VOGUVEX-232720 format. One record per residue (C-alpha): residue in three letters; x, y, z. Coordinates in steps of 0.02 Angstrom, whole numbers, plus 50000, padded with zeros to 5 digits. Layout:
BEGIN
ALA / X / Y / Z $
...
***
This chain:
BEGIN
MET / 50087 / 51282 / 50634 $
ILE / 50035 / 51118 / 50559 $
THR / 50095 / 51050 / 50397 $
GLY / 49991 / 50929 / 50308 $
ILE / 50074 / 50787 / 50204 $
ASN / 50001 / 50667 / 50078 $
VAL / 50063 / 50556 / 49941 $
VAL / 49967 / 50510 / 49781 $
ARG / 49986 / 50416 / 49620 $
ASN / 49851 / 50372 / 49491 $
CYS / 49713 / 50401 / 49625 $
ILE / 49581 / 50430 / 49495 $
GLU / 49613 / 50261 / 49408 $
ASN / 49630 / 50172 / 49575 $
GLY / 49474 / 50245 / 49657 $
TYR / 49553 / 50352 / 49796 $
PRO / 49456 / 50511 / 49839 $
PHE / 49616 / 50607 / 49862 $
ALA / 49540 / 50776 / 49832 $
GLU / 49413 / 50755 / 49968 $
ALA / 49543 / 50684 / 50082 $
ILE / 49660 / 50832 / 50060 $
LEU / 49524 / 50963 / 50074 $
SER / 49451 / 50883 / 50229 $
ALA / 49610 / 50925 / 50324 $
TYR / 49653 / 51085 / 50230 $
PRO / 49574 / 51213 / 50346 $
MET / 49688 / 51164 / 50491 $
CYS / 49848 / 51165 / 50398 $
SER / 49958 / 51314 / 50365 $
GLU / 50029 / 51220 / 50220 $
TYR / 49990 / 51059 / 50138 $
LEU / 50124 / 50961 / 50043 $
VAL / 50076 / 50829 / 49918 $
ASN / 50191 / 50711 / 49823 $
ASP / 50140 / 50642 / 49655 $
GLY / 50230 / 50481 / 49624 $
GLY / 50208 / 50483 / 49436 $
SER / 50026 / 50489 / 49393 $
ILE / 49969 / 50464 / 49216 $
ASP / 49779 / 50461 / 49239 $
GLY / 49735 / 50639 / 49270 $
THR / 49775 / 50642 / 49453 $
ILE / 49915 / 50766 / 49441 $
GLU / 49813 / 50881 / 49325 $
ALA / 49670 / 50878 / 49458 $
LEU / 49804 / 50913 / 49594 $
GLU / 49877 / 51055 / 49504 $
ALA / 49698 / 51130 / 49476 $
LEU / 49665 / 51117 / 49666 $
ALA / 49834 / 51203 / 49704 $
GLU / 49785 / 51351 / 49594 $
ILE / 49627 / 51375 / 49703 $
TYR / 49691 / 51317 / 49871 $
SER / 49863 / 51405 / 49878 $
ARG / 49928 / 51317 / 50032 $
ILE / 49940 / 51155 / 49933 $
LYS / 50118 / 51130 / 49871 $
ILE / 50159 / 50990 / 49745 $
PHE / 50320 / 50879 / 49742 $
HIS / 50364 / 50749 / 49605 $
ILE / 50469 / 50614 / 49688 $
PRO / 50431 / 50454 / 49578 $
ASP / 50373 / 50292 / 49656 $
ARG / 50492 / 50145 / 49637 $
LEU / 50435 / 49977 / 49583 $
ASN / 50434 / 49829 / 49709 $
ILE / 50473 / 49941 / 49860 $
ARG / 50309 / 50033 / 49867 $
TRP / 50292 / 50066 / 50053 $
ASP / 50477 / 50110 / 50076 $
SER / 50458 / 50227 / 49929 $
VAL / 50308 / 50306 / 50009 $
SER / 50401 / 50326 / 50173 $
SER / 50549 / 50410 / 50089 $
GLN / 50436 / 50535 / 50003 $
ILE / 50349 / 50576 / 50167 $
ASN / 50515 / 50599 / 50259 $
TYR / 50582 / 50710 / 50119 $
MET / 50426 / 50820 / 50138 $
MET / 50443 / 50819 / 50325 $
ARG / 50620 / 50892 / 50315 $
ARG / 50551 / 51028 / 50209 $
ALA / 50398 / 51067 / 50310 $
HIS / 50384 / 51237 / 50400 $
GLY / 50266 / 51163 / 50533 $
GLY / 50321 / 51106 / 50703 $
VAL / 50176 / 50977 / 50689 $
ILE / 50148 / 50853 / 50550 $
PHE / 49976 / 50790 / 50499 $
LEU / 49995 / 50636 / 50392 $
GLY / 49847 / 50617 / 50272 $
ASN / 49806 / 50465 / 50170 $
ALA / 49724 / 50475 / 50001 $
ASP / 49568 / 50378 / 50056 $
GLU / 49541 / 50447 / 50231 $
LEU / 49434 / 50596 / 50278 $
ILE / 49421 / 50693 / 50440 $
HIS / 49239 / 50741 / 50480 $
GLU / 49216 / 50932 / 50480 $
LYS / 49138 / 50931 / 50652 $
ASP / 49306 / 50860 / 50718 $
LEU / 49428 / 50971 / 50629 $
LEU / 49444 / 51114 / 50753 $
ASN / 49462 / 50991 / 50896 $
VAL / 49601 / 50899 / 50806 $
LYS / 49690 / 51063 / 50768 $
GLU / 49678 / 51117 / 50950 $
HIS / 49757 / 50953 / 51008 $
ALA / 49887 / 50956 / 50882 $
LEU / 49947 / 51129 / 50920 $
HIS / 49953 / 51090 / 51106 $
MET / 50004 / 50914 / 51103 $
MET / 50089 / 50842 / 51257 $
ASP / 50152 / 50686 / 51170 $
ASP / 50257 / 50662 / 51014 $
VAL / 50128 / 50568 / 50916 $
LEU / 49936 / 50564 / 50919 $
ARG / 49827 / 50428 / 50850 $
PHE / 49651 / 50423 / 50770 $
ASP / 49518 / 50287 / 50771 $
ARG / 49515 / 50234 / 50585 $
ARG / 49355 / 50146 / 50534 $
GLU / 49306 / 50076 / 50364 $
ILE / 49144 / 50137 / 50278 $
LYS / 49042 / 49989 / 50228 $
HIS / 49033 / 49953 / 50040 $
ASP / 48842 / 49986 / 50041 $
TRP / 48877 / 50157 / 50122 $
SER / 48758 / 50111 / 50262 $
GLY / 48873 / 50137 / 50411 $
LEU / 49046 / 50099 / 50485 $
GLY / 49126 / 49934 / 50511 $
LYS / 49163 / 49869 / 50685 $
GLU / 49351 / 49851 / 50664 $
VAL / 49452 / 49997 / 50728 $
TYR / 49633 / 50032 / 50682 $
HIS / 49742 / 50166 / 50777 $
PRO / 49868 / 50238 / 50654 $
ALA / 49987 / 50379 / 50707 $
ARG / 49937 / 50528 / 50600 $
ILE / 50004 / 50678 / 50701 $
ALA / 50186 / 50694 / 50749 $
ALA / 50297 / 50831 / 50820 $
ASN / 50417 / 50876 / 50678 $
TYR / 50584 / 50839 / 50768 $
ALA / 50745 / 50813 / 50675 $
ASN / 50762 / 50638 / 50745 $
ILE / 50582 / 50574 / 50700 $
ARG / 50532 / 50487 / 50537 $
GLN / 50390 / 50402 / 50462 $
ASP / 50396 / 50216 / 50422 $
TRP / 50246 / 50136 / 50333 $
ASN / 50309 / 49960 / 50369 $
ALA / 50348 / 49975 / 50556 $
TYR / 50240 / 49891 / 50685 $
GLY / 50101 / 49855 / 50574 $
GLY / 50118 / 50014 / 50474 $
ASP / 50077 / 50194 / 50489 $
GLU / 50205 / 50235 / 50621 $
PHE / 50326 / 50374 / 50664 $
LEU / 50494 / 50317 / 50736 $
TYR / 50639 / 50402 / 50824 $
ASP / 50816 / 50355 / 50765 $
HIS / 50826 / 50238 / 50916 $
GLY / 50657 / 50197 / 50973 $
TRP / 50471 / 50205 / 50948 $
PRO / 50354 / 50345 / 51021 $
ASP / 50198 / 50276 / 51101 $
PRO / 50234 / 50089 / 51083 $
ASN / 50072 / 50046 / 51179 $
ARG / 49971 / 50147 / 51055 $
LYS / 49884 / 50243 / 51198 $
ASN / 49896 / 50424 / 51135 $
ARG / 49731 / 50429 / 51048 $
LEU / 49617 / 50580 / 51005 $
ASN / 49458 / 50478 / 51001 $
VAL / 49422 / 50556 / 50834 $
THR / 49367 / 50445 / 50688 $
LEU / 49457 / 50439 / 50521 $
TYR / 49336 / 50385 / 50388 $
HIS / 49422 / 50257 / 50278 $
LEU / 49352 / 50235 / 50096 $
TYR / 49438 / 50082 / 50032 $
ASN / 49376 / 49991 / 49880 $
MET / 49217 / 50093 / 49873 $
PHE / 49211 / 50110 / 49687 $
PRO / 49186 / 49948 / 49596 $
ALA / 49251 / 50003 / 49426 $
ASN / 49416 / 50050 / 49507 $
ARG / 49445 / 49890 / 49606 $
LEU / 49545 / 49790 / 49477 $
ASN / 49660 / 49944 / 49443 $
LYS / 49694 / 49954 / 49628 $
LEU / 49737 / 49774 / 49651 $
ARG / 49852 / 49787 / 49496 $
ASN / 49935 / 49939 / 49568 $
ASP / 49968 / 49850 / 49736 $
ALA / 50037 / 49700 / 49655 $
GLU / 50160 / 49801 / 49548 $
HIS / 50227 / 49903 / 49694 $
LEU / 50228 / 49783 / 49847 $
ALA / 50399 / 49737 / 49921 $
PRO / 50475 / 49572 / 49862 $
GLY / 50417 / 49425 / 49967 $
ASP / 50251 / 49500 / 50010 $
ARG / 50151 / 49381 / 49895 $
TYR / 49984 / 49379 / 49988 $
ARG / 49908 / 49529 / 49899 $
VAL / 49992 / 49492 / 49741 $
LYS / 49904 / 49322 / 49738 $
ILE / 49738 / 49404 / 49773 $
TYR / 49764 / 49513 / 49623 $
GLU / 49813 / 49364 / 49515 $
THR / 49650 / 49274 / 49559 $
TYR / 49543 / 49425 / 49496 $
ASN / 49490 / 49457 / 49317 $
ASP / 49368 / 49581 / 49244 $
SER / 49218 / 49463 / 49257 $
SER / 49242 / 49432 / 49445 $
ILE / 49226 / 49624 / 49484 $
LYS / 49044 / 49636 / 49534 $
PRO / 48966 / 49810 / 49552 $
PHE / 48899 / 49855 / 49727 $
LYS / 48717 / 49887 / 49734 $
HIS / 48677 / 50072 / 49747 $
PRO / 48636 / 50113 / 49926 $
GLN / 48455 / 50120 / 49981 $
THR / 48508 / 50232 / 50129 $
VAL / 48670 / 50321 / 50155 $
TYR / 48753 / 50335 / 50325 $
GLU / 48698 / 50509 / 50386 $
GLU / 48862 / 50546 / 50479 $
LEU / 48979 / 50544 / 50330 $
PRO / 49094 / 50692 / 50317 $
ALA / 49008 / 50827 / 50205 $
LEU / 49148 / 50810 / 50070 $
ALA / 49102 / 50624 / 50056 $
LYS / 48915 / 50643 / 50031 $
GLY / 48924 / 50656 / 49838 $
LEU / 49023 / 50490 / 49827 $
PRO / 48902 / 50343 / 49865 $
PHE / 48820 / 50344 / 49692 $
MET / 48980 / 50340 / 49597 $
ASP / 49029 / 50175 / 49509 $
ARG / 49199 / 50252 / 49463 $
TYR / 49282 / 50390 / 49560 $
TYR / 49310 / 50556 / 49480 $
VAL / 49356 / 50730 / 49544 $
ARG / 49195 / 50827 / 49556 $
GLU / 49181 / 51005 / 49500 $
CYS / 49105 / 51061 / 49664 $
LEU / 49272 / 51036 / 49742 $
TYR / 49341 / 51179 / 49651 $
ASP / 49208 / 51295 / 49721 $
VAL / 49271 / 51374 / 49885 $
ASP / 49100 / 51448 / 49921 $
TRP / 49015 / 51285 / 49906 $
ILE / 49142 / 51195 / 50015 $
GLU / 49129 / 51331 / 50152 $
GLN / 48940 / 51315 / 50149 $
VAL / 48931 / 51130 / 50166 $
THR / 49072 / 51113 / 50297 $
ASN / 49048 / 51274 / 50391 $
LEU / 49237 / 51295 / 50388 $
SER / 49350 / 51430 / 50319 $
TYR / 49455 / 51390 / 50161 $
SER / 49520 / 51567 / 50143 $
ASN / 49709 / 51588 / 50114 $
***
């Protein structure tokens, strides 16, 4: 079985489409574990409402720690991995979606994986929603849930699973050839909040993104133009997002019949 894992904190305030991200992977998971790091913006309430409808979602409450954000995230993930019932872990991210057309293929590979980790091709969606950026990143998002494997968000450029004494797939070759759709900074009204959140939780010494935040102010946050055309290959759960200035959790995501209709996937428990 596959256990999905994700970590969230103030995702509404910071413009992370966490509900869509969770639900995009939900049909392939026998359970989906989510840690809320201390949200005060309505994220936890929305997550609890989702868990009422999608009963395989289980919520944890391990708080984020200031100044060690990524180490804190990794410790939360590893805590949930040790409590997962699945022999395979899918590590979700609050602003990454799997396309519904790829989900059954991902599930099949995850359940019959020959390697200890599998990677995706993560690509950014352009800010005008017209297509995908050219840059491709290959994060490890699926791992065999062995006792000696752990997640480390800081290792080797981030998003890696490690053994106690080594690194599976050091050449980053175990790839699924499946795109993860990354929606970063897509909602202009959320951008300053996201920069502030990053600045407050980065590890000491990592001043680059803190400096970026400090150079911003409200007047420098310019709204993106509404798209004239929207990239047709967006995941179905993302297609209501392009015209939002500020992210919010849409009512349609609480409607199982609607989701099953648009994705052609089963969300029954």
